[in-house]
C-alpha positions in Angstrom: 75.0 -33.3 69.0 71.5 -32.0 68.2 69.9 -32.5 64.8 71.4 -30.1 62.3 69.1 -28.1 60.2 71.2 -25.8 58.1 71.4 -26.3 54.3 75.3 -26.2 54.4 75.7 -25.6 50.7 74.1 -23.2 48.2 74.1 -25.1 45.0 72.9 -28.3 46.6 71.3 -27.5 49.9 71.1 -30.4 52.3 68.0 -31.9 54.0 68.2 -31.6 57.8 69.4 -34.4 60.0 66.6 -36.3 61.5 66.0 -35.9 65.3 67.1 -38.8 67.5 65.9 -39.3 71.1 67.8 -37.2 73.6 68.6 -40.3 75.6 70.1 -42.2 72.7 73.9 -42.6 72.8 75.0 -43.0 69.1 78.5 -43.9 70.1 77.6 -46.8 72.5 74.0 -47.6 71.8 72.1 -49.7 74.2 68.8 -51.6 74.2 67.1 -48.6 72.7 68.9 -48.9 69.4 66.3 -51.2 67.8 63.5 -48.8 68.7 65.5 -45.8 67.3 66.2 -47.7 64.0 62.5 -48.8 63.7 61.4 -45.2 64.1 63.7 -44.1 61.3 62.5 -46.8 58.9 58.8 -46.7 59.7 58.4 -43.2 58.3 57.7 -44.2 54.6 56.3 -47.1 52.5 59.7 -47.5 50.9 58.8 -49.9 48.0 56.9 -47.1 46.3 59.1 -44.1 47.0 60.4 -42.5 43.7 64.2 -42.2 43.4 64.4 -38.4 43.7 62.5 -38.6 47.0 64.5 -41.6 48.1 67.9 -40.0 47.7 66.7 -37.0 49.9 65.6 -39.4 52.6 69.0 -41.3 52.4 70.9 -38.0 52.4 69.1 -37.0 55.6 69.8 -40.4 57.2 73.5 -40.1 56.4 73.6 -36.6 57.9 71.9 -37.9 61.0 74.2 -40.8 61.9 76.4 -43.0 59.7 76.0 -46.4 61.4 72.2 -45.9 61.7 72.1 -44.8 58.1 73.8 -48.0 57.0 71.3 -50.1 58.9 68.3 -48.1 57.7 69.4 -48.1 54.1 69.7 -51.9 54.2 66.1 -52.2 55.5 65.0 -49.8 52.8 66.8 -51.8 50.1 65.3 -55.0 51.4 61.8 -53.7 51.2 62.3 -52.4 47.7 63.8 -55.7 46.6 60.8 -57.6 48.0 58.6 -55.2 46.1 60.5 -56.0 42.9 59.9 -59.7 43.6 56.1 -59.0 44.1 56.2 -60.0 47.8 55.3 -58.0 50.9 57.7 -57.8 53.8 56.8 -59.6 57.0 54.6 -57.1 59.0 56.6 -55.1 61.5 59.9 -56.8 60.7 63.2 -55.0 60.6 65.2 -56.2 57.6 68.7 -56.2 56.3 70.4 -57.4 53.1 73.5 -59.6 53.6 75.1 -60.4 50.3 78.8 -60.2 51.0 81.0 -63.0 49.5 84.2 -61.4 50.9 87.3 -63.6 50.6 85.3 -66.5 49.2 82.8 -66.6 52.0 79.1 -66.8 51.4 76.4 -69.5 51.8 75.8 -72.7 49.8 72.4 -74.4 49.6 71.4 -78.0 49.0 67.8 -79.2 48.6 66.7 -81.5 51.5 63.0 -82.5 50.8 60.9 -79.4 51.2 63.8 -77.4 52.8 67.1 -75.9 51.8 70.1 -76.9 53.8 72.3 -73.8 54.1 76.0 -73.8 55.1 78.9 -71.4 55.1 80.0 -68.1 56.5 78.2 -64.7 56.2 80.6 -61.8 56.7 79.5 -58.3 57.3 76.1 -59.3 58.7 75.3 -55.8 60.0 72.6 -55.4 62.6 72.2 -59.1 63.2 71.3 -58.7 66.8 68.7 -56.0 66.0 67.0 -57.4 63.0 64.2 -59.9 62.5 64.9 -60.9 58.9 67.5 -60.6 56.2 67.5 -61.1 52.4 70.5 -63.4 51.8 71.7 -64.9 48.5 72.6 -68.6 48.7 74.4 -70.6 46.0 73.3 -74.1 44.9 76.3 -74.0 42.6 79.0 -71.5 41.6 76.9 -70.1 38.7 73.4 -69.7 40.2 71.9 -68.2 43.3 68.6 -68.1 45.2 67.5 -65.2 47.3 66.1 -66.2 50.7 64.0 -64.2 53.1 65.7 -65.5 56.2 64.5 -65.4 59.8 67.7 -64.3 61.6 66.5 -64.3 65.2 68.6 -66.7 67.2 71.3 -67.3 64.6 74.8 -67.8 66.0 76.8 -64.6 65.7 80.5 -63.8 66.3 81.3 -60.1 66.9 85.0 -60.8 67.8 86.1 -60.6 64.1 85.4 -56.9 64.1 88.7 -55.3 65.2 88.0 -51.6 64.8 85.8 -49.2 66.7 84.8 -47.6 63.3 81.1 -48.4 62.6 80.9 -50.4 65.8 77.3 -49.3 66.4 76.3 -51.0 63.1 76.6 -54.2 65.2 78.3 -56.1 62.3 79.0 -59.7 63.0 80.0 -62.9 61.3 77.5 -65.8 61.1 78.5 -69.4 60.4 75.9 -71.9 59.5 76.2 -75.7 59.2 73.4 -77.5 57.4 70.9 -74.9 58.7 67.4 -75.8 57.4 65.4 -73.1 55.7 61.9 -73.6 54.3 61.9 -73.7 50.5 59.1 -71.2 50.4 61.5 -68.6 51.9 62.8 -68.1 48.3 62.0 -64.7 46.8 62.0 -64.3 43.0 63.2 -66.8 40.5 66.7 -68.3 40.3 69.3 -65.6 39.9 66.7 -62.9 40.7 68.8 -60.9 43.1 71.7 -60.0 40.8 69.8 -59.9 37.6 66.9 -57.7 38.6 66.8 -54.2 37.1 67.1 -52.6 40.5 70.3 -54.3 41.5 72.7 -51.6 40.2 70.4 -48.8 41.0 70.5 -49.7 44.7 74.2 -48.7 44.8 73.2 -45.1 44.2 71.2 -45.3 47.4 74.2 -46.3 49.4 76.1 -43.4 47.8 73.4 -41.0 49.0 74.1 -42.2 52.6 77.9 -41.6 52.0 77.1 -38.1 50.8 74.9 -37.4 53.8 77.7 -38.8 56.0 80.1 -36.3 54.5 77.6 -33.6 55.5 77.7 -34.9 59.0 81.5 -34.7 59.0 81.3 -31.1 58.0 78.6 -30.4 60.6 80.7 -31.8 63.5 83.9 -30.2 62.3 82.3 -26.8 62.1 80.8 -27.3 65.6 84.3 -28.3 67.0 86.2 -25.5 65.1 83.9 -22.5 65.3 86.8 -20.1 64.7 89.1 -21.8 62.1 92.4 -20.4 61.3 93.2 -19.5 57.6 94.7 -22.9 56.9 91.7 -24.6 58.4 89.4 -22.3 56.4 91.0 -23.5 53.2 90.5 -27.1 54.2 86.9 -26.4 55.1 86.5 -24.9 51.6 87.8 -28.1 49.9 85.5 -30.3 52.0 82.6 -28.0 51.1 83.4 -28.2 47.4 83.6 -32.0 47.5 80.3 -32.1 49.4 78.6 -30.1 46.6 80.0 -32.5 44.0 78.8 -35.6 45.9 75.3 -34.3 46.5 75.0 -33.1 42.9 76.0 -36.6 41.6 73.4 -38.3 43.9 70.6 -36.0 42.9 71.5 -36.3 39.2 71.4 -40.0 39.5 68.1 -39.9 41.3 66.5 -38.0 38.6 67.4 -40.7 36.1 66.8 -43.9 37.9 63.0 -44.1 37.6 63.2 -43.9 33.8 63.0 -47.4 32.2 65.3 -46.2 29.4 68.1 -45.4 31.9 71.3 -47.5 31.8 71.2 -48.1 35.6 74.7 -49.7 35.6 76.3 -46.7 34.0 74.4 -44.2 36.3 75.1 -46.1 39.5 78.8 -46.5 38.5 79.2 -42.7 38.0 77.2 -41.8 41.1 79.1 -44.2 43.4 82.5 -43.3 42.0 82.0 -39.6 42.1 80.7 -39.7 45.7 83.4 -42.2 46.9 86.2 -40.1 45.4 84.8 -36.9 46.9 84.5 -38.5 50.3 88.0 -39.9 50.2 89.4 -36.5 49.3 87.3 -34.7 51.9 88.2 -37.1 54.7 91.9 -36.6 54.1 91.3 -32.9 54.4 89.2 -33.5 57.6 91.9 -35.4 59.3 94.5 -32.7 58.6 92.0 -29.9 59.5 91.2 -31.3 62.9 94.4 -33.2 63.8 94.7 -35.2 67.0 92.7 -32.7 68.9 89.4 -33.4 67.2 90.1 -37.1 66.4 91.2 -37.9 70.0 89.2 -35.6 72.1 85.7 -35.0 70.5 83.2 -37.9 70.4 81.4 -36.6 67.3 84.5 -36.0 65.2 86.3 -39.2 66.4 83.3 -41.3 65.2 82.1 -39.4 62.1 85.4 -39.5 60.3 86.4 -43.1 60.7 82.8 -44.4 60.4 82.4 -42.8 57.0 85.9 -43.8 55.9 85.2 -47.5 56.6 81.7 -47.3 55.1 82.9 -45.9 51.8 85.8 -48.4 51.6 83.2 -51.1 50.6 83.4 -49.4 47.1 86.5 -50.5 45.2 87.4 -47.0 43.9 90.4 -48.1 41.8 88.3 -50.8 40.0 85.4 -48.3 39.5 87.8 -45.6 38.1 89.2 -48.2 35.7 85.7 -49.1 34.6 84.9 -45.4 34.0 88.1 -45.1 32.0 87.2 -48.1 29.9 83.7 -46.8 29.3 85.1 -43.5 28.1 87.2 -45.0 25.4 
């Protein structure tokens, strides 16, 4: 599908999707995926981009392609984290951030002379075969962590654990390391820097901007596939539209606050992520009923946009976030 340029909504008009090469297959990307990703992330010096501008960029990325947006947002986040640590990224490198400790996975670290000996399992290592480097927290003990700027070229990867076609173009793999030596000077920031830095919570609002942009893509592809909706479909289109306005409004409201040092970034990011995730979940339920098996089974764009975004937003524990919002309001 060609890049979409329409504003989609009136209260919160969307930035246009970004153009992708005509030869790029977003559903089964080939060797050109790295170049396409690099072109998307090379457009801005991300470390210095103000939050209001950053959320517009991430909205556009989400509207362009959800798996590419996930990979691009991770690079953007890495560059901004390095900036917060006072370190420049490696020139020309594509970065990711791999911080999952799903189901008690994650990496431990033991000092071995001038090196760190790193062992364990990294789940959800998105883009491993495309990237040059990743920022990865490792844990010398259960209470403290170090952030490493890790060379990921040549690391052993296992793609077999990914059992769904959703987000398959994100190239997410599992990586298992056994006493892998990393130079001690790969550490970025002080002990516990990654989770304690002021930008940690704020970064979650950036992911939510990609979710909101992804919802715009869902609406784009549904409108293209259903140019003459029946009355029931029109009502479902209306509900998706309303949720999209709410999601974009939350993202932009958060963006206006996050550069202010007085902002409670934890509270802002919690509200932004939760409002957007809830809106996306409601809208995707409507999308499935609107298009039915015809769109989900027979149209490439619909069949990928809906499950891709669904899986991407499920990384946010909505029940826990709603409970936290409820507790905060007492």
